Residue, then its C-alpha position, 0 to 999 in steps of 0.5 A: x500500500x502506498x503511504x502518503x509522504x506529503x506530511x513530511x515532504x514539499x513538492x517531493x523533496x524533504x529536509x529534516x532537522x535531526x535532534x536525536x543525537x543526545x541518546x547515542x552521543x550524550x551531551x558532548x555534541x551540544x553547547x550552552x545553546x543547543x543543549x536546550x531542545x526549545x532552541x533547536x525546535x525554534x530552528x526546526x520551525x523556521x520554515x526550512x524543514x519538512x520534519x524534525x526528528x526527536x526521541x520520545x522523551x523530547x517529543x513528549x516534554x518539548x513538542x507535544x501540545x505546543x504550537x510548532x508547525x514543523x512535522x514531528x518524526x519520532x525515532x523508535x529505537x536508540x542506544x548509547x555509545x557507552x557499550x563498546x560492542x563491535x556489533x551494535x544493536x539499537x533496541x526499540x524503545x517507543x511504539x508507533x502508537x506512543x509516537x502518534x500520541x505525541x503527534x508524530x507524522x512519521x516514525x524512524x528506526x535504525x538498522x545496523x546492516x551487517x551486525x550480528x544483531x541484524x535479524x533482531x532489528x529487521x524483525x522489529x522493523x518489520x512489525x513497525x512497518x506493518x503498524x505504521x502502514x495500518x496507521x497510514x504514516x510513513x516509516x523511515x529506515x536509518x540503514x547503516x552498515x556497521x559491525x565486525x562483518x563490515x570492514x568499510x562502512x563507506x564502501x559504495x557496494x555495501x551502502x547500495x546493499x543497505x539501500x536495497x535492504x531498505x526497499x525489501x523491508x518496505x521502508x518508505x524513506x531510507x536515510x543513508x550515508x553518502x558514498x562520496x561521488x555522484x556516480x556510485x550514489x546514483x547506483x545506491x538510489x537505483x538500488x532503493x527502487x521506489x523507496x525514497x533516499x535521504x542522506x545523513x549530514x553526519x559530523x560538522x563539516x566545513x560549510x563549503x564542502x558540506x553544501x557541495x555534498x548536498x548538491x551532489x546528493x540531490x544531483x544523484x537523485x536523492x529527495x533531500x537531507x537529514x541534517x543535525x550538527x551541521x545546522x545546530x552546531x553552526x554559528x548561524x543555524x538559520x543561515x545555513x538552513x536556508x542555504x541547504x533548503x535552496x539547494x534541495x528545492x532547486x532540484x525540483 
């Protein structure tokens, strides 16, 4: 069944502000300004973004029953980086039903493709996808190759494999790493078929190089970006948000 993506896209394109990093990274990514979820939600509500990604605690305590216009995307699983297992597992911590109770327009879930715990995550995702489809909301899969079976997380062939798994599992959108060049990333997009592709922003980068990456990603056929630190770690988050948005929607 086709799920309507219009609530989290605009003219077929999407730009999400990700603010779920506190679970995985702790507060090390934050300064005195962006450690406050309300400050980041003000950026998310600037009109540049078609969605904001939150874990359930912040969704409940900072977003729920507020008058934010930006659509809410609740991340349904998470893990800390304190457990140094070679093979990561991110367990489900929130249900589709609970996410909807906070006003979610979509839900997301990370699968570490290649981890020895991959079967658990794919099974969890399968149930989530079914529940989300029944509720008529999109489900976004973070498809990250990682673990002892993945010698190189940046290998374009492995990234394309992860994209294909997202399609096969029924994801409406996948969020994935950029391969580093347009030609190989076009194959990633082709491998995802009718599943839409977005690219993670990752660590804070030089602005010129980051915007170059956004242009290449869009030129390869992705529908947009899911960015966090490259926006709210910026000294001028609204300025960089507008620059990213201009690139995303210039490829309509």
